[in-house]
C-alpha positions in Angstrom: 16.8 127.8 198.3 14.7 127.0 195.3 14.4 123.4 194.2 14.5 122.4 190.5 10.8 122.5 190.1 10.6 126.0 191.5 13.5 127.2 189.2 11.7 125.8 186.2 8.4 127.5 187.1 9.9 130.9 188.1 10.0 133.6 185.4 12.8 136.0 186.1 11.9 139.6 185.1 13.5 143.0 185.9 10.2 144.5 187.0 8.6 141.9 189.1 9.7 139.6 192.0 6.9 137.0 192.1 6.2 135.8 188.5 5.8 132.1 187.7 4.1 129.6 185.4 1.8 127.2 187.3 2.6 124.5 184.7 4.2 121.4 186.2 2.0 121.0 189.2 0.7 117.5 189.6 -2.8 116.3 188.7 -4.6 113.9 190.9 -5.2 111.4 188.1 -1.7 111.5 186.9 0.1 113.9 184.6 0.7 117.6 185.3 -0.6 121.1 184.5 0.4 122.3 181.1 3.1 125.0 180.9 2.5 128.2 178.9 -1.2 128.4 179.7 -1.5 130.2 183.1 1.0 132.5 184.7 0.7 134.4 188.0 2.5 137.5 189.1 2.8 140.6 191.3 2.3 144.1 190.0 3.3 144.6 186.4 3.8 148.3 186.5 7.6 148.2 186.4 8.1 145.8 183.5 11.0 146.7 181.3 10.9 146.5 177.5 12.8 143.2 177.8 10.3 142.0 180.3 7.4 142.7 177.9 9.3 140.9 175.1 9.9 137.9 177.4 6.2 137.7 178.4 4.7 138.2 175.0 7.2 136.4 172.8 9.0 134.0 175.2 5.9 132.9 177.2 3.1 133.7 174.7 1.1 135.9 177.0 -2.0 137.2 175.2 -4.4 138.0 178.0 -3.7 139.8 181.3 -6.2 139.5 184.1 -5.7 142.4 186.5 -7.4 141.9 189.8 -6.6 145.3 191.3 -9.1 147.9 192.4 -10.0 151.0 190.5 -8.2 152.9 193.2 -5.0 151.0 192.5 -5.4 151.5 188.8 -5.8 155.2 189.2 -3.0 155.5 191.6 -0.5 153.4 189.7 -1.5 154.3 186.1 -1.6 151.9 183.1 1.2 149.4 182.9 3.4 148.6 179.9 1.3 145.7 178.7 -1.7 148.0 178.3 0.2 149.5 175.3 1.1 146.1 173.8 -1.2 145.4 170.8 -0.8 141.7 171.0 -2.1 141.6 174.6 -5.7 142.1 175.9 -5.9 143.4 179.4 -9.0 142.6 181.5 -9.8 144.2 184.9 -11.8 142.2 187.4 -11.5 143.7 190.9 -12.3 141.4 193.8 -13.5 144.3 195.9 -17.0 145.7 195.8 -17.6 147.9 192.7 -18.0 150.9 194.9 -14.9 150.2 197.0 -11.3 151.1 196.9 -8.0 150.5 198.6 -5.9 147.3 198.5 -5.8 144.0 200.3 -2.3 144.2 201.6 -3.4 144.9 205.2 -5.9 142.0 205.5 -3.5 140.0 207.7 -4.1 142.6 210.4 -6.9 141.4 212.7 -8.1 144.9 213.2 -8.9 145.3 209.4 -12.3 144.1 208.3 -12.2 144.8 204.5 -15.6 143.1 204.0 -17.7 144.8 206.8 -20.8 142.7 207.4 -19.9 140.2 204.7 -19.5 136.4 205.1 -16.1 136.7 206.7 -17.5 138.8 209.5 -19.8 135.9 210.4 -16.9 133.6 211.0 -14.9 135.3 213.8 -12.9 132.1 214.5 -11.3 132.1 211.1 -8.1 134.0 210.3 -8.4 137.5 208.8 -7.0 136.2 205.6 -9.5 133.4 205.3 -12.3 135.8 206.1 -11.1 138.1 203.4 -11.0 135.3 200.9 -14.5 134.3 201.8 -15.4 138.0 201.2 -14.0 137.9 197.7 -16.2 134.8 197.0 -19.3 136.5 198.5 -19.1 140.0 197.0 -17.4 139.4 193.6 -18.4 136.0 192.2 -18.8 137.8 188.9 -15.2 138.9 188.8 -13.9 135.5 189.8 -16.0 133.8 187.1 -14.8 136.4 184.5 -11.2 135.9 185.5 -11.4 132.1 185.1 -13.4 132.5 181.9 -10.5 134.3 180.4 -8.5 131.1 180.4 -11.0 129.7 177.9 -11.2 132.6 175.5 -7.6 133.0 174.4 -5.2 130.8 172.5 -2.2 132.2 174.3 -1.1 132.3 177.9 -3.2 134.1 180.5 -1.3 136.1 183.2 -3.2 136.8 186.4 -1.9 139.4 188.8 -2.7 141.8 191.6 -0.3 143.8 193.7 1.7 141.2 195.6 0.5 138.2 193.5 -0.4 136.5 196.8 -4.0 136.9 198.0 -6.3 137.9 195.1 -4.1 136.1 192.5 -3.6 133.2 194.9 -7.3 132.6 195.3 -8.2 132.8 191.6 -5.3 130.6 190.5 -6.2 128.1 193.3 -9.7 127.8 191.9 -8.3 127.3 188.3 -6.0 124.6 189.6 -8.7 122.9 191.5 -10.9 122.7 188.4 -8.0 121.2 186.5 -7.6 118.4 189.1 -4.6 119.6 191.1 -4.8 118.2 194.7 -5.4 120.7 197.5 -2.0 120.0 199.0 -0.2 120.9 195.7 -2.4 124.0 195.4 -1.4 125.1 198.9 2.2 124.4 198.1 2.0 126.8 195.1 0.3 129.4 197.3 3.0 129.1 199.9 5.8 129.4 197.3 5.1 133.2 197.2 6.5 133.3 200.7 10.0 132.6 199.3 9.8 136.0 197.7 7.9 137.8 200.5 10.8 140.1 201.6 11.3 141.3 198.0 7.5 141.7 197.5 7.2 143.8 200.6 10.3 145.9 199.8 9.0 146.6 196.3 5.5 147.6 197.4 6.9 149.7 200.3 8.5 151.9 197.6 5.2 152.7 196.0 3.0 155.5 197.5 -0.1 153.3 196.7 1.0 150.6 199.1 3.6 152.2 201.4 1.2 152.7 204.3 0.6 148.9 204.5 4.1 147.7 203.9 6.7 147.7 206.6 10.0 145.7 206.4 9.9 144.8 210.1 6.6 143.0 209.5 7.6 140.8 206.5 6.5 137.6 208.2 3.0 138.9 208.7 2.5 138.7 205.0 3.9 135.2 204.5 1.2 132.9 203.2 0.6 129.7 205.3 -0.6 126.5 203.7 -3.4 126.3 206.2 -5.1 129.3 204.6 -5.7 127.6 201.3 -6.5 124.3 202.8 -9.1 125.9 205.1 -10.7 127.8 202.1 -11.4 124.6 200.3 -12.7 123.0 203.5 -15.2 125.8 203.9 -16.2 125.6 200.2 -17.0 122.0 200.8 -18.9 122.7 204.0 -20.9 125.7 202.9 -21.3 125.2 199.1 -20.9 121.5 198.4 -17.5 122.0 196.9 -15.6 124.5 194.7 -17.2 123.4 191.5 -20.7 123.9 192.9 -19.7 127.4 194.0 -18.2 128.2 190.6 -21.4 127.1 188.9 -23.4 129.3 191.2 -21.0 132.1 190.2 -22.0 131.8 186.6 -19.6 129.3 185.0 -21.2 126.6 182.9 -20.2 123.0 182.8 -18.8 123.6 179.3 -16.6 126.5 180.6 -15.3 124.4 183.5 -14.5 121.6 181.1 -12.7 124.1 178.8 -10.6 125.4 181.8 -9.8 121.8 182.7 -8.8 120.9 179.1 -6.6 124.0 178.6 -4.7 123.6 181.8 -4.3 119.9 181.6 -3.2 120.0 178.0 -5.9 117.5 177.0 
């Protein structure tokens, strides 16, 4: 059952099952994240004309940050927002530039999407945490570019991948951390996707792109636990001196970090 906050943040669309505005999350110093600035979602391929109107007119979306791989883009084809003149679509894959596939099977301990990357050096971490560390190691350029998009548009930015859980969850988590949202609240937003996990799995299971990785009898395998996000920030502290130090190393300037903070806090 959704509480009032969840209902207020959820964006009901015909063509998605996991779209919400991150506005309303609490800030550590008081106040809350501004609404109408950063949205997160699952795959946008099935948006109806009414959905497009709702996002562009009702929610002011002007930039879409698509975190899917080139393989996914080729397989799925361009989505409806690619044809919307009021919207700019940016693609920033979190997989290696030469790689393909998706991240929907990364909960399976037999899958090592990052080979000899940082995640492989931490065998005691969960497969999902290792994969997230792999994103950080292999595609800091894409993560920085995705966050930079928040600073370069006057409208709302919508970040999405396939499920709106892993790639989207990590990028949004970093944006929220920069803004001053406590880790517990970031983790709660991450976990919120679990309320829709059966619908997400069912939707993706119907797509040839994702069907191999999606099985309705394994829904709980894809449910995001709060501990994943909490552990990610612990490791950023331990290995990089904190998330902001990592983001600076990824190429974001202090001015850009301040701009992200200003936009999302409504300051």
